[in-house]
CHARMM-style PDB file with segment names, atoms N, HN, CA, C and O in Angstrom:
ATOM      1  N   UNK     1     -22.661 -73.693  91.575  1.00  0.00      PROA
ATOM      2  CA  UNK     1     -21.962 -72.138  92.226  1.00  0.00      PROA
ATOM      3  C   UNK     1     -21.014 -71.470  91.450  1.00  0.00      PROA
ATOM      4  O   UNK     1     -20.239 -72.008  90.658  1.00  0.00      PROA
ATOM      5  N   UNK     2     -21.115 -70.102  91.740  1.00  0.00      PROA
ATOM      6  HN  UNK     2     -21.745 -69.665  92.383  1.00  0.00      PROA
ATOM      7  CA  UNK     2     -20.427 -69.049  90.877  1.00  0.00      PROA
ATOM      8  C   UNK     2     -18.722 -69.464  90.799  1.00  0.00      PROA
ATOM      9  O   UNK     2     -18.083 -70.062  91.665  1.00  0.00      PROA
ATOM     10  N   UNK     3     -18.364 -69.089  89.848  1.00  0.00      PROA
ATOM     11  HN  UNK     3     -18.884 -68.604  89.144  1.00  0.00      PROA
ATOM     12  CA  UNK     3     -16.736 -69.374  89.584  1.00  0.00      PROA
ATOM     13  C   UNK     3     -16.168 -68.532  90.606  1.00  0.00      PROA
ATOM     14  O   UNK     3     -16.693 -67.467  90.934  1.00  0.00      PROA
ATOM     15  N   UNK     4     -15.028 -69.015  91.158  1.00  0.00      PROA
ATOM     16  HN  UNK     4     -14.602 -69.880  90.892  1.00  0.00      PROA
ATOM     17  CA  UNK     4     -13.960 -68.481  91.990  1.00  0.00      PROA
ATOM     18  C   UNK     4     -13.557 -67.354  91.294  1.00  0.00      PROA
ATOM     19  O   UNK     4     -13.920 -67.505  90.127  1.00  0.00      PROA
ATOM     20  N   UNK     5     -12.870 -66.089  91.468  1.00  0.00      PROA
ATOM     21  HN  UNK     5     -12.575 -65.967  92.416  1.00  0.00      PROA
ATOM     22  CA  UNK     5     -11.939 -65.474  91.033  1.00  0.00      PROA
ATOM     23  C   UNK     5     -10.438 -65.930  90.566  1.00  0.00      PROA
ATOM     24  O   UNK     5      -9.908 -66.463  91.541  1.00  0.00      PROA
ATOM     25  N   UNK     6      -9.986 -65.926  89.990  1.00  0.00      PROA
ATOM     26  HN  UNK     6     -10.416 -65.493  89.198  1.00  0.00      PROA
ATOM     27  CA  UNK     6      -8.663 -66.215  89.508  1.00  0.00      PROA
ATOM     28  C   UNK     6      -7.660 -66.391  90.621  1.00  0.00      PROA
ATOM     29  O   UNK     6      -6.846 -67.312  90.548  1.00  0.00      PROA
ATOM     30  N   UNK     7      -7.669 -65.556  91.656  1.00  0.00      PROA
ATOM     31  HN  UNK     7      -8.330 -64.808  91.716  1.00  0.00      PROA
ATOM     32  CA  UNK     7      -7.203 -65.730  93.151  1.00  0.00      PROA
ATOM     33  C   UNK     7      -7.609 -66.394  93.938  1.00  0.00      PROA
ATOM     34  O   UNK     7      -7.076 -66.309  95.044  1.00  0.00      PROA
ATOM     35  N   UNK     8      -8.750 -67.375  93.748  1.00  0.00      PROA
ATOM     36  HN  UNK     8      -9.183 -67.444  92.849  1.00  0.00      PROA
ATOM     37  CA  UNK     8      -9.245 -68.307  94.622  1.00  0.00      PROA
ATOM     38  C   UNK     8     -10.443 -67.273  95.174  1.00  0.00      PROA
ATOM     39  O   UNK     8     -11.166 -67.925  95.928  1.00  0.00      PROA
ATOM     40  N   UNK     9     -10.798 -66.210  95.087  1.00  0.00      PROA
ATOM     41  HN  UNK     9     -10.212 -65.681  94.474  1.00  0.00      PROA
ATOM     42  CA  UNK     9     -11.479 -65.338  96.122  1.00  0.00      PROA
ATOM     43  C   UNK     9     -13.118 -65.925  95.650  1.00  0.00      PROA
ATOM     44  O   UNK     9     -13.398 -66.494  94.595  1.00  0.00      PROA
ATOM     45  N   UNK    10     -13.911 -65.634  96.615  1.00  0.00      PROA
ATOM     46  HN  UNK    10     -13.684 -65.172  97.472  1.00  0.00      PROA
ATOM     47  CA  UNK    10     -15.313 -65.704  96.645  1.00  0.00      PROA
ATOM     48  C   UNK    10     -15.786 -64.357  96.659  1.00  0.00      PROA
ATOM     49  O   UNK    10     -15.163 -63.383  97.082  1.00  0.00      PROA
ATOM     50  N   UNK    11     -16.962 -64.374  96.154  1.00  0.00      PROA
ATOM     51  HN  UNK    11     -17.468 -65.165  95.811  1.00  0.00      PROA
ATOM     52  CA  UNK    11     -17.487 -62.627  96.165  1.00  0.00      PROA
ATOM     53  C   UNK    11     -17.536 -61.981  97.608  1.00  0.00      PROA
ATOM     54  O   UNK    11     -17.506 -60.751  97.637  1.00  0.00      PROA
ATOM     55  N   UNK    12     -17.586 -62.447  98.429  1.00  0.00      PROA
ATOM     56  HN  UNK    12     -17.611 -63.446  98.405  1.00  0.00      PROA
ATOM     57  CA  UNK    12     -17.700 -62.193 100.065  1.00  0.00      PROA
ATOM     58  C   UNK    12     -16.467 -61.920 100.488  1.00  0.00      PROA
ATOM     59  O   UNK    12     -16.229 -61.129 101.401  1.00  0.00      PROA
ATOM     60  N   UNK    13     -15.474 -62.664  99.746  1.00  0.00      PROA
ATOM     61  HN  UNK    13     -15.668 -63.307  99.005  1.00  0.00      PROA
ATOM     62  CA  UNK    13     -13.810 -62.217 100.205  1.00  0.00      PROA
ATOM     63  C   UNK    13     -13.300 -61.173 100.345  1.00  0.00      PROA
ATOM     64  O   UNK    13     -13.427 -60.464  99.346  1.00  0.00      PROA
ATOM     65  N   UNK    14     -12.606 -60.601 101.380  1.00  0.00      PROA
ATOM     66  HN  UNK    14     -12.503 -61.176 102.192  1.00  0.00      PROA
ATOM     67  CA  UNK    14     -11.982 -59.645 101.911  1.00  0.00      PROA
ATOM     68  C   UNK    14     -10.606 -59.152 100.971  1.00  0.00      PROA
ATOM     69  O   UNK    14     -10.241 -58.096 100.456  1.00  0.00      PROA
ATOM     70  N   UNK    15     -10.095 -60.496 101.060  1.00  0.00      PROA
ATOM     71  HN  UNK    15     -10.392 -61.354 101.479  1.00  0.00      PROA
ATOM     72  CA  UNK    15      -8.761 -60.715 100.322  1.00  0.00      PROA
ATOM     73  C   UNK    15      -8.794 -62.161  99.809  1.00  0.00      PROA
ATOM     74  O   UNK    15      -9.637 -62.989 100.152  1.00  0.00      PROA
ATOM     75  N   UNK    16      -7.729 -62.386  98.903  1.00  0.00      PROA
ATOM     76  HN  UNK    16      -7.043 -61.713  98.624  1.00  0.00      PROA
ATOM     77  CA  UNK    16      -7.376 -63.882  98.574  1.00  0.00      PROA
ATOM     78  C   UNK    16      -7.208 -64.561  99.821  1.00  0.00      PROA
ATOM     79  O   UNK    16      -6.930 -63.880 100.808  1.00  0.00      PROA
ATOM     80  N   UNK    17      -7.340 -65.838  99.929  1.00  0.00      PROA
ATOM     81  HN  UNK    17      -7.566 -66.391  99.127  1.00  0.00      PROA
ATOM     82  CA  UNK    17      -6.976 -66.895 100.770  1.00  0.00      PROA
ATOM     83  C   UNK    17      -5.573 -66.893 101.241  1.00  0.00      PROA
ATOM     84  O   UNK    17      -4.856 -67.216 100.294  1.00  0.00      PROA
ATOM     85  N   UNK    18      -4.810 -66.639 102.423  1.00  0.00      PROA
ATOM     86  HN  UNK    18      -5.392 -66.377 103.193  1.00  0.00      PROA
ATOM     87  CA  UNK    18      -3.497 -66.966 102.627  1.00  0.00      PROA
ATOM     88  C   UNK    18      -2.669 -65.473 102.747  1.00  0.00      PROA
ATOM     89  O   UNK    18      -1.462 -65.377 102.971  1.00  0.00      PROA
ATOM     90  N   UNK    19      -3.650 -64.290 102.535  1.00  0.00      PROA
ATOM     91  HN  UNK    19      -4.631 -64.368 102.353  1.00  0.00      PROA
ATOM     92  CA  UNK    19      -3.227 -63.395 102.999  1.00  0.00      PROA
ATOM     93  C   UNK    19      -3.001 -62.778 104.133  1.00  0.00      PROA
ATOM     94  O   UNK    19      -3.950 -62.410 104.825  1.00  0.00      PROA
ATOM     95  N   UNK    20      -1.606 -62.546 104.536  1.00  0.00      PROA
ATOM     96  HN  UNK    20      -0.835 -62.845 103.974  1.00  0.00      PROA
ATOM     97  CA  UNK    20      -1.284 -61.968 106.141  1.00  0.00      PROA
ATOM     98  C   UNK    20      -2.587 -61.130 106.971  1.00  0.00      PROA
ATOM     99  O   UNK    20      -3.060 -60.044 106.635  1.00  0.00      PROA
ATOM    100  N   UNK    21      -2.832 -61.635 107.670  1.00  0.00      PROA
ATOM    101  HN  UNK    21      -2.447 -62.516 107.943  1.00  0.00      PROA
ATOM    102  CA  UNK    21      -4.176 -60.430 108.703  1.00  0.00      PROA
ATOM    103  C   UNK    21      -5.306 -60.818 108.399  1.00  0.00      PROA
ATOM    104  O   UNK    21      -6.287 -60.177 108.775  1.00  0.00      PROA
ATOM    105  N   UNK    22      -5.444 -62.091 107.558  1.00  0.00      PROA
ATOM    106  HN  UNK    22      -4.646 -62.612 107.252  1.00  0.00      PROA
ATOM    107  CA  UNK    22      -6.803 -62.551 107.441  1.00  0.00      PROA
ATOM    108  C   UNK    22      -7.124 -63.770 107.842  1.00  0.00      PROA
ATOM    109  O   UNK    22      -6.331 -64.592 108.303  1.00  0.00      PROA
ATOM    110  N   UNK    23      -7.940 -63.875 107.728  1.00  0.00      PROA
ATOM    111  HN  UNK    23      -8.584 -63.207 107.354  1.00  0.00      PROA
ATOM    112  CA  UNK    23      -8.672 -65.818 108.081  1.00  0.00      PROA
ATOM    113  C   UNK    23     -10.273 -66.016 107.596  1.00  0.00      PROA
ATOM    114  O   UNK    23     -11.089 -65.201 107.167  1.00  0.00      PROA
ATOM    115  N   UNK    24     -10.347 -67.302 107.827  1.00  0.00      PROA
ATOM    116  HN  UNK    24      -9.684 -67.964 108.176  1.00  0.00      PROA
ATOM    117  CA  UNK    24     -11.835 -67.952 107.580  1.00  0.00      PROA
ATOM    118  C   UNK    24     -12.556 -67.343 108.679  1.00  0.00      PROA
ATOM    119  O   UNK    24     -12.213 -66.953 109.795  1.00  0.00      PROA
ATOM    120  N   UNK    25     -14.055 -67.382 107.816  1.00  0.00      PROA
ATOM    121  HN  UNK    25     -14.334 -67.699 106.909  1.00  0.00      PROA
ATOM    122  CA  UNK    25     -14.900 -66.933 109.220  1.00  0.00      PROA
ATOM    123  C   UNK    25     -16.169 -67.751 108.359  1.00  0.00      PROA
ATOM    124  O   UNK    25     -16.150 -68.235 107.227  1.00  0.00      PROA
ATOM    125  N   UNK    26     -17.093 -67.702 109.221  1.00  0.00      PROA
ATOM    126  HN  UNK    26     -17.109 -67.309 110.140  1.00  0.00      PROA
ATOM    127  CA  UNK    26     -18.450 -68.375 108.553  1.00  0.00      PROA
ATOM    128  C   UNK    26     -18.995 -66.805 107.826  1.00  0.00      PROA
ATOM    129  O   UNK    26     -18.715 -65.643 108.119  1.00  0.00      PROA
ATOM    130  N   UNK    27     -19.949 -67.441 106.693  1.00  0.00      PROA
ATOM    131  HN  UNK    27     -20.177 -68.385 106.455  1.00  0.00      PROA
ATOM    132  CA  UNK    27     -20.204 -66.266 105.906  1.00  0.00      PROA
ATOM    133  C   UNK    27     -21.362 -65.859 106.674  1.00  0.00      PROA
ATOM    134  O   UNK    27     -22.203 -66.610 107.169  1.00  0.00      PROA
ATOM    135  N   UNK    28     -21.316 -64.328 106.737  1.00  0.00      PROA
ATOM    136  HN  UNK    28     -20.633 -63.718 106.336  1.00  0.00      PROA
ATOM    137  CA  UNK    28     -22.438 -63.920 107.549  1.00  0.00      PROA
ATOM    138  C   UNK    28     -23.797 -64.027 106.727  1.00  0.00      PROA
ATOM    139  O   UNK    28     -24.778 -64.088 107.469  1.00  0.00      PROA
ATOM    140  N   UNK    29     -24.027 -64.057 105.626  1.00  0.00      PROA
ATOM    141  HN  UNK    29     -23.230 -64.008 105.024  1.00  0.00      PROA
ATOM    142  CA  UNK    29     -25.503 -64.011 105.103  1.00  0.00      PROA
ATOM    143  C   UNK    29     -26.004 -65.748 105.051  1.00  0.00      PROA
ATOM    144  O   UNK    29     -27.226 -65.873 105.126  1.00  0.00      PROA
ATOM    145  N   UNK    30     -25.616 -66.398 104.994  1.00  0.00      PROA
ATOM    146  HN  UNK    30     -24.623 -66.296 104.933  1.00  0.00      PROA
ATOM    147  CA  UNK    30     -25.944 -67.998 104.867  1.00  0.00      PROA
ATOM    148  C   UNK    30     -25.371 -68.813 106.279  1.00  0.00      PROA
ATOM    149  O   UNK    30     -25.251 -70.027 106.445  1.00  0.00      PROA
ATOM    150  N   UNK    31     -25.083 -67.758 107.172  1.00  0.00      PROA
ATOM    151  HN  UNK    31     -25.181 -66.772 107.038  1.00  0.00      PROA
ATOM    152  CA  UNK    31     -24.513 -68.535 108.394  1.00  0.00      PROA
ATOM    153  C   UNK    31     -23.748 -69.781 108.469  1.00  0.00      PROA
ATOM    154  O   UNK    31     -24.071 -70.662 109.265  1.00  0.00      PROA
ATOM    155  N   UNK    32     -22.575 -69.916 107.542  1.00  0.00      PROA
ATOM    156  HN  UNK    32     -22.312 -69.200 106.895  1.00  0.00      PROA
ATOM    157  CA  UNK    32     -21.900 -70.996 107.448  1.00  0.00      PROA
ATOM    158  C   UNK    32     -22.732 -72.277 106.500  1.00  0.00      PROA
ATOM    159  O   UNK    32     -22.175 -73.297 106.094  1.00  0.00      PROA
ATOM    160  N   UNK    33     -23.852 -71.997 106.333  1.00  0.00      PROA
ATOM    161  HN  UNK    33     -24.304 -71.169 106.663  1.00  0.00      PROA
ATOM    162  CA  UNK    33     -24.640 -73.397 105.522  1.00  0.00      PROA
ATOM    163  C   UNK    33     -24.276 -73.481 104.111  1.00  0.00      PROA
ATOM    164  O   UNK    33     -24.518 -74.564 103.577  1.00  0.00      PROA
ATOM    165  N   UNK    34     -23.625 -72.358 103.230  1.00  0.00      PROA
ATOM    166  HN  UNK    34     -23.429 -71.479 103.664  1.00  0.00      PROA
ATOM    167  CA  UNK    34     -23.484 -72.866 102.179  1.00  0.00      PROA
ATOM    168  C   UNK    34     -24.641 -72.434 101.107  1.00  0.00      PROA
ATOM    169  O   UNK    34     -24.436 -72.216  99.913  1.00  0.00      PROA
ATOM    170  N   UNK    35     -25.508 -72.379 101.572  1.00  0.00      PROA
ATOM    171  HN  UNK    35     -25.674 -72.556 102.542  1.00  0.00      PROA
ATOM    172  CA  UNK    35     -26.838 -72.185 100.987  1.00  0.00      PROA
ATOM    173  C   UNK    35     -27.780 -70.954 100.985  1.00  0.00      PROA
ATOM    174  O   UNK    35     -28.013 -70.879 102.192  1.00  0.00      PROA
ATOM    175  N   UNK    36     -28.344 -70.128 100.518  1.00  0.00      PROA
ATOM    176  HN  UNK    36     -28.155 -70.188  99.538  1.00  0.00      PROA
ATOM    177  CA  UNK    36     -29.643 -69.381 100.904  1.00  0.00      PROA
ATOM    178  C   UNK    36     -30.670 -69.480  99.959  1.00  0.00      PROA
ATOM    179  O   UNK    36     -30.475 -69.498  98.743  1.00  0.00      PROA
ATOM    180  N   UNK    37     -31.774 -69.545 100.512  1.00  0.00      PROA
ATOM    181  HN  UNK    37     -31.933 -69.531 101.499  1.00  0.00      PROA
ATOM    182  CA  UNK    37     -33.048 -69.557  99.666  1.00  0.00      PROA
ATOM    183  C   UNK    37     -32.948 -70.633  98.850  1.00  0.00      PROA
ATOM    184  O   UNK    37     -33.306 -70.394  97.697  1.00  0.00      PROA
ATOM    185  N   UNK    38     -32.488 -72.022  99.117  1.00  0.00      PROA
ATOM    186  HN  UNK    38     -32.197 -72.216 100.053  1.00  0.00      PROA
ATOM    187  CA  UNK    38     -32.496 -73.170  98.074  1.00  0.00      PROA
ATOM    188  C   UNK    38     -31.046 -73.150  97.169  1.00  0.00      PROA
ATOM    189  O   UNK    38     -30.722 -74.215  96.645  1.00  0.00      PROA
ATOM    190  N   UNK    39     -30.541 -72.463  97.059  1.00  0.00      PROA
ATOM    191  HN  UNK    39     -30.804 -71.597  97.485  1.00  0.00      PROA
ATOM    192  CA  UNK    39     -29.657 -72.170  96.100  1.00  0.00      PROA
ATOM    193  C   UNK    39     -28.154 -72.094  96.889  1.00  0.00      PROA
ATOM    194  O   UNK    39     -28.264 -72.005  98.112  1.00  0.00      PROA
ATOM    195  N   UNK    40     -27.091 -72.112  96.486  1.00  0.00      PROA
ATOM    196  HN  UNK    40     -27.002 -72.185  95.493  1.00  0.00      PROA
ATOM    197  CA  UNK    40     -25.758 -71.841  96.776  1.00  0.00      PROA
ATOM    198  C   UNK    40     -25.756 -70.675  96.934  1.00  0.00      PROA
ATOM    199  O   UNK    40     -26.423 -69.963  96.183  1.00  0.00      PROA
ATOM    200  N   UNK    41     -24.892 -70.067  98.110  1.00  0.00      PROA
ATOM    201  HN  UNK    41     -24.350 -70.645  98.719  1.00  0.00      PROA
ATOM    202  CA  UNK    41     -25.102 -68.953  98.851  1.00  0.00      PROA
ATOM    203  C   UNK    41     -24.170 -68.208  97.793  1.00  0.00      PROA
ATOM    204  O   UNK    41     -23.064 -68.647  97.477  1.00  0.00      PROA
ATOM    205  N   UNK    42     -24.877 -66.717  97.136  1.00  0.00      PROA
ATOM    206  HN  UNK    42     -25.775 -66.360  97.393  1.00  0.00      PROA
ATOM    207  CA  UNK    42     -23.800 -65.988  96.332  1.00  0.00      PROA
ATOM    208  C   UNK    42     -22.481 -65.376  96.743  1.00  0.00      PROA
ATOM    209  O   UNK    42     -21.580 -65.135  95.939  1.00  0.00      PROA
ATOM    210  N   UNK    43     -22.414 -65.123  98.120  1.00  0.00      PROA
ATOM    211  HN  UNK    43     -23.145 -65.319  98.773  1.00  0.00      PROA
ATOM    212  CA  UNK    43     -21.472 -64.324  98.910  1.00  0.00      PROA
ATOM    213  C   UNK    43     -20.095 -65.079  99.090  1.00  0.00      PROA
ATOM    214  O   UNK    43     -18.961 -64.601  99.107  1.00  0.00      PROA
ATOM    215  N   UNK    44     -20.557 -66.558  99.237  1.00  0.00      PROA
ATOM    216  HN  UNK    44     -21.478 -66.946  99.224  1.00  0.00      PROA
ATOM    217  CA  UNK    44     -19.238 -67.465  99.605  1.00  0.00      PROA
ATOM    218  C   UNK    44     -19.456 -68.457  98.633  1.00  0.00      PROA
ATOM    219  O   UNK    44     -18.999 -69.574  98.874  1.00  0.00      PROA
ATOM    220  N   UNK    45     -20.104 -68.257  97.515  1.00  0.00      PROA
ATOM    221  HN  UNK    45     -20.475 -67.349  97.319  1.00  0.00      PROA
ATOM    222  CA  UNK    45     -20.030 -69.234  96.529  1.00  0.00      PROA
ATOM    223  C   UNK    45     -20.647 -70.892  97.010  1.00  0.00      PROA
ATOM    224  O   UNK    45     -20.579 -71.858  96.250  1.00  0.00      PROA
ATOM    225  N   UNK    46     -21.057 -70.929  97.986  1.00  0.00      PROA
ATOM    226  HN  UNK    46     -21.112 -70.144  98.603  1.00  0.00      PROA
ATOM    227  CA  UNK    46     -21.531 -71.931  98.640  1.00  0.00      PROA
ATOM    228  C   UNK    46     -20.502 -72.659  99.221  1.00  0.00      PROA
ATOM    229  O   UNK    46     -20.588 -73.885  99.151  1.00  0.00      PROA
ATOM    230  N   UNK    47     -19.761 -72.275  99.652  1.00  0.00      PROA
ATOM    231  HN  UNK    47     -19.691 -71.279  99.708  1.00  0.00      PROA
ATOM    232  CA  UNK    47     -18.629 -72.722 100.844  1.00  0.00      PROA
ATOM    233  C   UNK    47     -18.888 -72.791 102.182  1.00  0.00      PROA
ATOM    234  O   UNK    47     -18.236 -73.554 102.896  1.00  0.00      PROA
ATOM    235  N   UNK    48     -20.009 -71.889 102.742  1.00  0.00      PROA
ATOM    236  HN  UNK    48     -20.538 -71.270 102.162  1.00  0.00      PROA
ATOM    237  CA  UNK    48     -20.250 -71.324 103.916  1.00  0.00      PROA
ATOM    238  C   UNK    48     -19.162 -70.453 104.384  1.00  0.00      PROA
ATOM    239  O   UNK    48     -19.648 -69.552 105.067  1.00  0.00      PROA
ATOM    240  N   UNK    49     -17.821 -70.357 104.284  1.00  0.00      PROA
ATOM    241  HN  UNK    49     -17.426 -71.089 103.729  1.00  0.00      PROA
ATOM    242  CA  UNK    49     -16.761 -69.288 104.692  1.00  0.00      PROA
ATOM    243  C   UNK    49     -16.342 -68.157 103.731  1.00  0.00      PROA
ATOM    244  O   UNK    49     -16.358 -68.174 102.500  1.00  0.00      PROA
ATOM    245  N   UNK    50     -15.953 -67.144 104.590  1.00  0.00      PROA
ATOM    246  HN  UNK    50     -15.940 -67.131 105.590  1.00  0.00      PROA
ATOM    247  CA  UNK    50     -15.474 -66.300 103.609  1.00  0.00      PROA
ATOM    248  C   UNK    50     -13.900 -65.809 104.139  1.00  0.00      PROA
ATOM    249  O   UNK    50     -13.301 -66.502 104.961  1.00  0.00      PROA
ATOM    250  N   UNK    51     -13.346 -64.647 103.627  1.00  0.00      PROA
ATOM    251  HN  UNK    51     -13.833 -64.084 102.959  1.00  0.00      PROA
ATOM    252  CA  UNK    51     -12.021 -64.574 103.986  1.00  0.00      PROA
ATOM    253  C   UNK    51     -12.009 -63.014 104.441  1.00  0.00      PROA
ATOM    254  O   UNK    51     -12.231 -62.039 103.722  1.00  0.00      PROA
ATOM    255  N   UNK    52     -11.740 -63.032 105.613  1.00  0.00      PROA
ATOM    256  HN  UNK    52     -11.560 -63.823 106.197  1.00  0.00      PROA
ATOM    257  CA  UNK    52     -11.576 -61.484 106.250  1.00  0.00      PROA
ATOM    258  C   UNK    52     -10.648 -61.123 106.966  1.00  0.00      PROA
ATOM    259  O   UNK    52      -9.953 -61.985 107.503  1.00  0.00      PROA
ATOM    260  N   UNK    53     -10.397 -59.797 107.161  1.00  0.00      PROA
ATOM    261  HN  UNK    53     -10.962 -59.097 106.725  1.00  0.00      PROA
ATOM    262  CA  UNK    53      -9.286 -59.012 107.716  1.00  0.00      PROA
ATOM    263  C   UNK    53      -9.732 -59.518 109.514  1.00  0.00      PROA
ATOM    264  O   UNK    53     -10.895 -59.518 109.918  1.00  0.00      PROA
ATOM    265  N   UNK    54      -8.621 -59.879 110.302  1.00  0.00      PROA
ATOM    266  HN  UNK    54      -7.676 -59.878 109.974  1.00  0.00      PROA
ATOM    267  CA  UNK    54      -8.684 -60.125 111.392  1.00  0.00      PROA
ATOM    268  C   UNK    54      -7.730 -58.894 112.202  1.00  0.00      PROA
ATOM    269  O   UNK    54      -6.938 -58.121 111.663  1.00  0.00      PROA
ATOM    270  N   UNK    55      -8.081 -58.986 113.653  1.00  0.00      PROA
ATOM    271  HN  UNK    55      -8.724 -59.614 114.091  1.00  0.00      PROA
ATOM    272  CA  UNK    55      -7.516 -58.003 114.479  1.00  0.00      PROA
ATOM    273  C   UNK    55      -7.828 -56.496 113.978  1.00  0.00      PROA
ATOM    274  O   UNK    55      -8.916 -55.955 114.174  1.00  0.00      PROA
ATOM    275  N   UNK    56      -6.842 -55.938 113.367  1.00  0.00      PROA
ATOM    276  HN  UNK    56      -5.958 -56.378 113.208  1.00  0.00      PROA
ATOM    277  CA  UNK    56      -7.299 -54.419 112.874  1.00  0.00      PROA
ATOM    278  C   UNK    56      -6.836 -53.352 114.154  1.00  0.00      PROA
ATOM    279  O   UNK    56      -6.402 -53.837 115.199  1.00  0.00      PROA
ATOM    280  N   UNK    57      -6.959 -51.952 113.990  1.00  0.00      PROA
ATOM    281  HN  UNK    57      -7.312 -51.559 113.141  1.00  0.00      PROA
ATOM    282  CA  UNK    57      -6.521 -50.716 114.693  1.00  0.00      PROA
ATOM    283  C   UNK    57      -7.995 -50.177 114.769  1.00  0.00      PROA
ATOM    284  OT1 UNK    57      -8.229 -49.092 115.301  1.00  0.00      PROA
TER     285      UNK     57
END
């Protein structure tokens, strides 16, 4: 797995975990499996989850 950023974010996260107005969702690249082409998914860092904005206007 790639290293998470200093704020705990994976490359596909829109914001750090716990940021108001965000929530966990399945990674759209690996569909939540954490793997892509036999290796850890680079978008979610192999977790199968990303943090993204919810709601919105």
